[in-house]
C-alpha positions, 0 to 999 in steps of 0.5 A: 927375888930378894929374901924377906922375913916379914910381911911388913917388908912388902910395900904393896901389902897391907893388913886390909888385904883379904889374903894378908893372914895367909901371906904372913904365915908363908913369909914371916920368920919362925920366930914370928910363927911363920914358915919363912919360905916366900920371897919377893921382888927386888924392888920390895913388892909382892905384886899380888894382883899380877898373874903368876907364871908357872916358873914363879909358882914352882920356885915358891912351892919348892921353897915352902916344901923345903921349909916344911920338910925341914921341920918334920924332924922337930915335930913333937910326938903329939903333933905326929900322932894327930897327923897319923890319926887324921890319915887313918880316919880319912883313909877310906875317903882318900882312897875313894877320892883317889879312885875317882880321880883315876877313873876320871883320868882314864875316861878323859884319856879315852875321850881325847883318843877317840874324840870326834868333836866338830862344829857346824855353823849355818850361814844363810843368805836370801837376795830379793831384787826388783829389776827392769831393762830399758832400751829399744832392742831389736831382739829383746825378749821379756822386757818387763819389770820382774821381782826375783830371789835367790836363797842359799843355806851354807853348812860350814863345818870345822873338824880342827878349827883350821879347816872348813867343809862347805855344803851349800844348797841354793834355790831361786826363781830367777829367769835370765833375760835373753836381751840380745845374742847371735852368732851371725849366720843362720847355719850356726844357730842349731848348734847353740842355745839362744841364751843371749849375751851375759853382758850386764848379767846380775850376780843372782843369776849364778845358781839362781834358776831352780824354779823354786825347787832345790833339785834344779836339774830334776824337777820331777825328783820329789824329795831329792836335794841338790847340793850346788857346792861341796868343798873342803879347805885345810892347812898343810902347814903355817904357810901352805893351804889346800882346797878340794872341791867335789861340786861347785869348785871355783878358782876364786875360792883358793887363790891368795886374792882376786885383788878386787876388795869390796867388789868381791863377795864370792858371788854373794849379795854384799859385793858388786852387782854383776859377775864381771865387776866382782872379779876378773873373768879369768877366774871364771874359766872353768870350775867344778871338781878338783883341787888347789893350793896356796903357798905364802913365802913369808908369814906376812904373805908378801909373795904368794903362789896359787896353783889349781886344777878344776874339771867341769865334768869330772864324774862322767866316765864317758869319752871326752869327759872325766877328770882329765879327758874332758873340760878343765882349767889349770890356774897359776898365780903369783901375788905380790903385796909389798904393803898392806895397801898395794897388791899386784897379781899375775895369773895364767890359765890353761883350759880345754873346752869340748864342743858339747857336754855329757860325754859327746852327746850332741844336744844343743843345750849342753855346750860348755862355754868359756866363762861358765864356772863349769856349770853345764847342762840344760840350765848351764850358761856363761856368766860374763862376756859376749856369745862369740867369746864364749860359745863359738867353738860349740857353735862350730862343733869343734873343741877349743884350747885356751891360754889366758893371761891376766894382770890384777892390781889393788890399791888402798889409797886411803881408808875411804878410797880403794882402786881395783884394776884388771885386764886379760887376754885369752888366746883361743885355738879352735882345733883344726879350724882357726884362732881368735883373740879374746880381751877384757879389762876393768877399772873399779873405784870403791868407797867404803863407809860412804855416808855411814859405817858399813855402807859401800859405794862403787863404780866399775867401768870396763869391757867384758870378754869379747872375740876379735882377730878371728883367723883360719877357716873363718873370719868375724865378717864371714860369720856376720859378727861385729868387732865393736868395743862394748862398754860395761858401766856399773854404779851401786850404793850399798846401804847397811840397814843392820848387821844382817840386812842391806839394800843396794840400788844400782844401775848397769849400762851396756853399750854396743852389746854383742860387740855390734853397735850397728845391730844392737842398741845400748841398754840399761838395767836398773836394780834394787837389791835387798840382802838378808844374811844370818 
C-alpha cells in the first residue's frame, strides 16, 4: 500500500460517493482536519466496492488506532472533561450492555456445546403403471391387463450435513405375474414356491406387494408400521465413506458406482423398467443388514475400492441364521475411472445361501434365493433370472456357496449418448451335491435429453441369470431343465412432464423363458408407467 495524505489522491473516489466524508476524515492529513491513518493501493485506487479481507481490516485498524492514541496527549483539558462526562453519564447503560453481551455469549456457548440440530427431508415417490402380457403361454396365470401402484415415503435425516439416515416406508398393491416357471421333475415341486420366472419383472415389484397395507408381513397387525429400509451413511474422512444397514441394505447403496448411469435409479421410478436393466445382477446377490465402505485413492475418484458385508437374516438367533451363520454376501469392487466419461469396474461377491429361511424351519415358501436382495418370507422372491438359477439349492434341500465375478463398463460417448455394459459369472456349489455355472450379461444404450430436456430414451439387450453346466449328482437333463439362452430385450422412453412428474411407455420381450424354448413361448410385457416425486 502507498501512503496518501488526501482523499483526492484516490482515482476511484469522488465527492458524490455516500461515504466520501467519512473516508476524507480517515485519509486527510492533520492540517486538513483528518486522522491521516488510511492508505491506498499502489495503483492509486481505494477500491471501495471490493470486499475487505481480515488482514486488510487489521492493517487499517492498527494504523488508525496508532493515529488516535498518538493524539491523546495533545487533547485539551476541555475535550478530556467532555469524554469523562460522557463515560459517567452512560456508565449504567454500558454496564448493562456489557452484561447482556456476556449473557448472550454464555448462552451461545451452552447451545453450541449441547446442540442437537438435525435436518429431516421428506422425499416421496408414487408409481402408477398399467401393464399387460402378450403371448400364448402354456402355464400363464392371470394374463389380464392390470393397473397397479407402489408408494414410498423416505425420511432423510442429516446430523452433520455430511451424513444421511434413511427411514423408508413402502406400500402397494402389486401382484406378481406367475408367467412361467418350473424346476422340472415333479419331486422338486413341493420344495419350492411356484413364483415363476423373474425374467421381465418390473421394477415396481421390489417392495410393491403389501396389499395396500404397510405392514406387509402382518396383515392383521393393525396400527403397526413396517419400515422396509433403515440405513445410515457417513464420512470417515475426505476419501473414506461408510454405510450401515439395519433393514433393507443393498450393495448398490455403498459401492462407488454400478456403472449404469441413466438406467440406475436405486430401484426407483425414474430409471429403466426392470431390475435386470437397472444394474448388474451381481449387486442383487444378498442384502439385508450389514455394512459397507468406499475408499477413493485420490480426490477425483480415479481409483476406488468398495467393500461390504450384508446378511439376509441377521436378527434371527436361531441355528443357521444370524449375522454370520446364515445367508450372507460379501462384496469387493475396484472401480477405475481414468476420465469423467469412461469407467470400468471389477466386482467379486462371495455368498452363502441356506436351503430354507427362518432358522431352518422347513416351509416351502421360505426359501432364500440367490438374487433376492435378502428379502425372505412368504412375500420374498428373487428379482432377476430364471427359477433354476435362483432356487435350485432350495428345491434340492441343500445349502449353496456362490463365488461371483463381474465386469462393468460405462462410456459417455457424448452429451446425448451413453453406453453401459456388464457381464458376470457365478460358480454355484451345491454342498455335497454338485456344481453349476450361472451366466448373465447386458448391453445398454441411453439417450439423455432425447427430444427434450429431462427426457430419456433407453434400450437394454442381454441375458438374465441362467443355470448351465450342472454336474455332480444331477445334470440339467436329469431334472428336466433346458439349457437355452433366453434374451431380455427392453426399450423405454421417459417423458419429463414437470420436475416432479414423468411418464414412461416401455416394452420388454423375453425369448426362450426359463432357458427352455421348447416348453415355453416368448412373451412381451407392455407398460405405461407414471411417476410422481416430491
